[in-house]
C-alpha positions in Angstrom: -157.0 -28.9 29.6 -158.5 -27.3 32.7 -158.5 -24.2 31.5 -160.0 -25.2 27.7 -162.6 -27.5 29.8 -163.4 -24.2 31.9 -164.0 -21.9 28.6 -166.0 -24.6 26.7 -168.1 -25.1 30.0 -168.9 -21.3 30.4 -172.4 -20.1 29.2 -172.3 -18.1 26.1 -174.1 -15.2 28.0 -171.3 -15.1 30.6 -168.9 -14.9 27.6 -170.6 -11.5 26.4 -170.3 -10.1 30.0 -166.6 -11.2 30.3 -166.1 -9.0 26.7 -167.8 -6.2 28.7 -165.1 -6.8 31.3 -162.2 -6.5 28.7 -163.4 -3.8 27.2 -163.5 -2.1 30.5 -160.3 -3.1 32.0 -158.3 -1.8 29.1 -160.0 1.7 29.1 -159.1 2.0 32.7 -155.7 1.0 32.7 -155.0 1.4 29.4 -154.0 4.9 30.2 -151.3 4.1 32.8 -149.1 2.5 30.1 -149.5 4.9 27.4 -149.8 8.1 29.9 -146.2 9.1 28.6 -147.1 9.1 25.1 -150.3 11.0 25.7 -148.4 13.6 27.6 -146.1 14.4 24.8 -148.2 14.3 22.2 -150.9 16.7 24.0 -147.5 18.9 25.2 -148.4 18.8 29.0 -146.9 17.4 32.0 -147.3 13.5 33.2 -149.1 15.1 36.1 -151.5 17.1 33.8 -151.9 13.8 31.9 -152.6 11.9 35.0 -155.7 13.9 35.6 -156.9 11.4 32.7 -156.7 8.7 35.2 -158.4 10.9 38.3 -161.5 11.6 36.4 -162.1 8.6 34.9 -162.1 7.4 38.2 -164.4 10.4 39.2 -166.7 9.1 36.4 -167.0 5.8 37.9 -168.2 7.2 41.6 -170.8 9.7 39.9 -171.9 6.8 37.2 -172.3 4.0 39.3 -175.8 5.4 41.1 -176.6 8.0 38.2 -176.8 5.1 35.9 -178.5 2.7 37.9 -181.1 5.4 38.9 -181.8 6.4 35.4 -181.9 2.8 33.4 -182.3 0.3 36.3 -186.3 0.3 35.4 -185.6 -1.1 32.1 -184.5 -4.9 31.2 -181.3 -5.6 32.1 -180.4 -6.5 28.1 -181.0 -3.5 26.7 -179.5 -1.5 29.9 -176.4 -3.6 29.4 -176.7 -2.7 25.6 -176.9 0.7 26.2 -173.7 1.4 28.7 -171.4 -0.6 26.4 -172.5 1.7 23.3 -171.5 4.9 26.1 -168.1 3.0 26.2 -167.5 2.8 22.6 -168.8 6.3 22.2 -166.6 7.7 24.7 -163.3 5.9 23.7 -164.2 7.3 19.8 -164.4 10.5 21.2 -160.9 10.3 23.2 -159.3 8.8 20.2 -160.2 12.0 18.6 -160.2 14.6 20.7 -157.9 17.4 19.6 -157.5 19.1 23.1 -156.8 18.1 26.6 -160.2 19.5 27.7 -162.0 17.2 25.1 -159.8 14.6 26.3 -160.9 15.4 30.1 -164.5 15.0 29.0 -164.5 12.2 26.9 -162.4 10.3 30.0 -165.5 11.4 32.5 -167.9 10.3 29.7 -166.2 6.6 29.5 -165.9 6.6 33.1 -169.8 6.8 34.0 -170.9 3.6 32.8 -168.1 1.4 34.4 -169.7 0.6 37.6 -173.1 0.4 36.3 -172.2 -2.2 33.9 -170.0 -4.0 36.6 -172.9 -3.9 39.1 -175.9 -4.7 37.0 -173.7 -7.8 35.3 -172.8 -9.0 38.3 -176.7 -9.7 39.3 -177.5 -11.0 35.7 -174.6 -13.2 36.3 -175.8 -14.1 39.4 -179.6 -15.2 37.5 -177.7 -16.4 34.9 -176.0 -19.3 37.5 -176.7 -22.9 38.4 -177.8 -23.0 42.1 -174.9 -23.1 44.0 -172.4 -21.3 41.4 -173.6 -17.9 41.6 -170.2 -16.3 43.0 -168.4 -18.3 40.1 -170.3 -17.0 37.5 -169.7 -13.3 38.6 -166.2 -14.0 38.5 -166.7 -14.8 34.9 -167.5 -11.7 34.1 -164.7 -10.0 36.1 -162.3 -12.5 34.3 -162.4 -10.0 31.7 -160.4 -7.3 33.8 -157.6 -9.9 34.0 -157.6 -10.8 30.6 -157.7 -7.0 29.8 -154.2 -7.0 32.2 -152.8 -9.8 30.4 -153.4 -9.3 26.9 -155.2 -6.1 26.3 -153.2 -3.6 28.2 -150.1 -5.0 27.0 -150.8 -5.0 23.3 -152.3 -1.5 23.5 -149.1 -0.1 24.9 -147.3 -1.7 22.7 -149.3 -0.2 20.5 -149.3 3.3 21.7 -145.5 3.1 22.0 -144.7 2.4 18.3 -147.9 3.6 16.5 -150.0 5.8 17.9 -151.7 5.8 21.5 -155.1 6.6 19.9 -155.2 3.5 17.7 -155.0 1.8 21.1 -158.6 3.6 22.3 -159.7 2.9 19.1 -159.3 -1.0 19.5 -161.0 -0.4 22.8 -163.9 0.9 21.1 -164.3 -1.9 18.6 -164.5 -4.1 21.6 -167.1 -2.8 22.9 -169.2 -2.7 19.9 -168.5 -6.3 19.6 -169.7 -6.7 23.4 -173.1 -4.8 22.1 -173.3 -7.4 19.5 -172.6 -10.5 21.6 -175.0 -9.5 24.4 -178.1 -8.9 21.5 -177.2 -12.2 20.3 -176.7 -14.3 23.2 -177.8 -12.2 26.8 -181.5 -13.7 27.7 -184.1 -11.0 27.7 -184.1 -11.0 31.5 -187.0 -9.2 32.9 -186.3 -6.1 35.0 -185.9 -7.7 38.6 -188.1 -4.8 40.4 -190.5 -2.5 40.0 -189.0 -0.2 42.9 -188.7 3.2 42.2 -185.0 4.7 42.7 -186.4 6.7 45.6 -187.1 3.7 47.5 -184.2 1.6 46.2 -182.1 4.1 48.1 -183.7 3.1 51.3 -181.5 0.2 51.4 -178.6 2.2 52.3 -180.3 3.0 55.8 -179.0 -0.5 56.5 -176.1 0.1 58.2 -174.3 -3.5 57.4 -174.3 -1.9 53.5 -171.9 0.7 54.6 -169.9 -1.7 56.6 -169.5 -3.7 53.0 -168.6 -0.5 51.2 -166.1 0.1 53.4 -164.4 -3.4 53.4 -164.2 -2.5 49.4 -163.1 0.7 50.1 -160.7 0.4 53.0 -159.3 -3.6 52.3 -159.2 -3.5 48.6 -157.5 0.0 49.0 -154.5 -2.5 49.9 -154.1 -3.8 46.4 -153.8 -0.2 45.2 -151.1 0.9 47.7 -148.9 -2.4 46.4 -150.0 -1.9 42.7 -149.5 1.9 42.3 -145.7 1.7 43.3 -144.9 -1.8 41.9 -142.7 -0.2 39.2 -140.2 1.7 41.4 -140.5 -1.4 43.8 -139.0 -3.9 40.9 -136.5 -1.8 39.7 -135.0 0.1 43.0 -135.4 -2.6 45.0 -135.5 -6.2 43.4 -133.2 -4.4 41.1 -134.8 -6.0 37.7 -134.1 -3.8 34.5 -137.1 -1.0 33.5 -137.6 -3.5 30.3 -138.7 -6.2 33.0 -141.9 -4.2 33.9 -144.4 -5.4 31.2 -143.5 -9.2 31.9 -144.0 -9.1 36.0 -147.0 -6.6 35.2 -148.2 -9.7 33.1 -147.4 -11.8 35.8 -149.5 -10.0 38.1 -152.2 -10.2 35.9 -152.0 -13.8 36.1 -152.4 -14.4 39.2 -155.2 -11.9 38.8 -156.5 -14.5 36.7 -156.0 -17.4 38.8 -157.3 -15.8 42.1 -160.5 -14.6 40.5 -162.0 -17.8 39.8 -160.4 -19.3 43.0 -162.3 -16.6 45.0 -166.0 -17.3 42.9 -165.3 -20.9 43.9 -164.1 -20.3 47.5 -167.3 -18.1 47.8 -169.9 -20.7 46.5 -168.4 -23.3 48.9 -168.1 -21.3 52.0 -170.0 -18.0 53.0 -168.8 -14.9 51.0 -168.3 -13.4 54.2 -165.7 -15.8 55.9 -164.3 -15.8 52.3 -163.6 -12.5 52.3 -162.5 -12.2 55.9 -159.6 -15.1 55.0 -158.4 -13.3 51.6 -158.2 -10.3 53.3 -156.2 -11.4 56.4 -154.0 -13.3 53.9 -153.6 -10.0 52.1 -152.2 -8.5 55.1 -149.4 -11.1 55.4 -148.6 -11.3 52.0 -147.9 -7.6 51.9 -145.6 -7.5 54.4 -143.7 -10.5 53.0 -143.7 -8.5 49.8 -141.6 -5.6 52.3 -139.5 -8.1 53.4 -138.5 -9.9 50.6 -138.7 -8.3 47.5 -134.8 -7.6 47.5 -134.7 -11.3 46.6 -135.6 -11.6 42.5 -137.5 -15.1 42.4 -139.3 -14.1 45.9 -140.4 -10.9 44.0 -141.7 -12.7 41.5 -143.5 -15.3 43.3 -144.9 -12.6 45.4 -146.2 -10.7 42.5 -148.4 -13.5 41.5 -149.8 -14.0 44.8 -150.4 -10.9 45.7 -152.2 -10.2 42.3 -154.2 -13.5 43.3 -155.1 -12.5 46.4 -156.4 -8.8 45.4 -158.9 -10.5 42.9 -159.6 -13.4 44.6 -161.6 -11.0 47.1 -163.8 -9.3 44.2 -166.8 -12.0 43.9 -166.9 -13.0 47.4 -167.5 -8.9 48.3 -170.1 -8.3 45.2 -171.7 -11.4 46.5 -171.9 -10.4 49.7 -173.2 -7.0 49.1 -176.1 -8.5 46.5 -177.3 -10.9 49.4 -177.7 -7.9 51.9 -179.2 -5.7 49.5 -182.4 -7.5 49.0 -184.9 -5.5 46.6 -182.1 -3.0 45.6 -179.2 -5.1 44.2 -177.9 -3.6 40.9 -177.7 -0.3 43.0 -175.9 -1.9 45.9 -174.0 -3.8 43.5 -172.9 -0.8 41.3 -172.0 1.0 44.6 -169.4 -1.6 45.3 -167.9 -0.7 42.4 -167.5 3.3 43.2 -166.4 1.9 46.5 -163.7 0.0 44.9 -162.4 3.4 43.0 -162.7 5.3 45.9 -160.1 2.4 47.4 -158.1 2.7 44.1 -157.5 6.6 44.6 -157.1 5.9 48.8 -154.6 3.1 48.5 -152.3 5.1 45.6 -152.4 8.3 48.0 -151.9 6.7 51.3 -149.2 4.7 49.9 -147.1 7.7 48.9 -146.8 9.5 51.8 -144.5 7.1 53.3 -142.6 7.1 50.1 -142.4 11.2 50.1 -141.4 11.3 53.8 -138.5 9.1 52.7 -139.0 5.7 54.0 -138.4 4.1 50.5 -140.2 1.9 48.2 -141.3 -0.8 50.6 -143.3 1.3 52.7 -146.3 1.3 50.8 -146.7 -2.3 51.5 -147.2 -1.7 55.1 -149.7 0.8 54.2 -151.6 -1.6 52.2 -151.1 -4.2 55.0 -152.6 -1.6 57.5 -155.6 -1.2 55.3 -156.4 -5.1 54.7 -156.0 -5.6 58.0 -158.8 -2.6 58.8 -161.2 -4.3 56.1 -160.5 -8.1 58.3 -161.7 -5.9 60.9 -164.6 -4.8 59.7 -165.8 -8.6 58.2 -165.1 -9.5 62.2 -167.9 -6.4 62.9 -170.2 -7.7 60.0 -170.2 -11.3 61.3 -171.1 -10.1 64.9 -173.9 -7.9 63.3 -175.4 -10.8 61.3 -175.0 -12.9 64.1 -176.9 -10.3 66.3 -180.0 -10.2 64.0 -180.2 -13.9 63.1 -180.6 -14.4 66.9 -182.8 -11.7 67.4 -185.0 -13.4 64.3 -185.1 -16.7 65.9 -186.1 -15.3 69.5 -189.0 -13.6 67.6 -190.1 -16.7 65.7 -190.0 -18.6 69.0 -192.5 -16.0 70.8 
């Protein structure tokens, strides 16, 4: 009943952004599920096919600032439609590309609008929100990622295994086109938030606080990817689940992400985004240690999968609001930069988490790496709080003179 009430009370304009999140979530995570099918059809190795994952992340990192720089001066509605059209075109190209080289190009293309869509969409969601509900509105957009992981990715993986992986990416294209039409129909024609030139917007990055927030995103959320990148061997080799259980386990993680996403939005609206981020990262520290110590017990492994997924996504909306609040005058550019930093965390967490496995420390070792990364993110939150407190005291002193 609560879920039905939440859906019916959500503005149609936010649902359009959620649809975009579903499309991008499926685009990003579908490749993990159909990777063996892609490799087999192209007659390339799994590591070579894995480059299609890496190049997407590269596209996100490049596209976040570039796309905002090119399109940021235009009204957000038109920009979001254009970005979704690129997603549709890129996935169509990917689904029909006959060679490995063209697939690489298509994945790079479709990665370019990812960061810009979520960055601009987060600012738009906050502007559409009722006072005091900004973070909750942002979490509605990011709910698309969780819906993609719960329903879209498993469905697309099933289609890829049993029919053709190319059909899966055509489905994503169809969702992207539906998103374009829904944005045109329901998203208000908001004016461009600022006439500031892109070169002037870049000046916001002179603030040390913004770089600390970016580091919190890249290092702190890297703990998530240190965990989820190796969740399959953790569950099969440590918890001793069968390989057939991996898909249901990933759905459990996705359900946790969905719950955590909305909880994070509500917490950030009720408390300060920085305090919420710090609390959630500290919770992640202890939870990942518990994953390492208790995953040998099947019931605990499943419960902790849900909890870890919830904490991982609960931190998204607070961090996004933290960045928007710290980047006055360049919110869209800074918000997009958060998506680039998150993908940096993706690569960093997976890489660092793999080092102890390669050294022979077993499949629970990435959790300790992830815990240290989350702890580093928490420490950065503490540092940032002292910087903000110091600035507030200085401004108070100046005002009293």
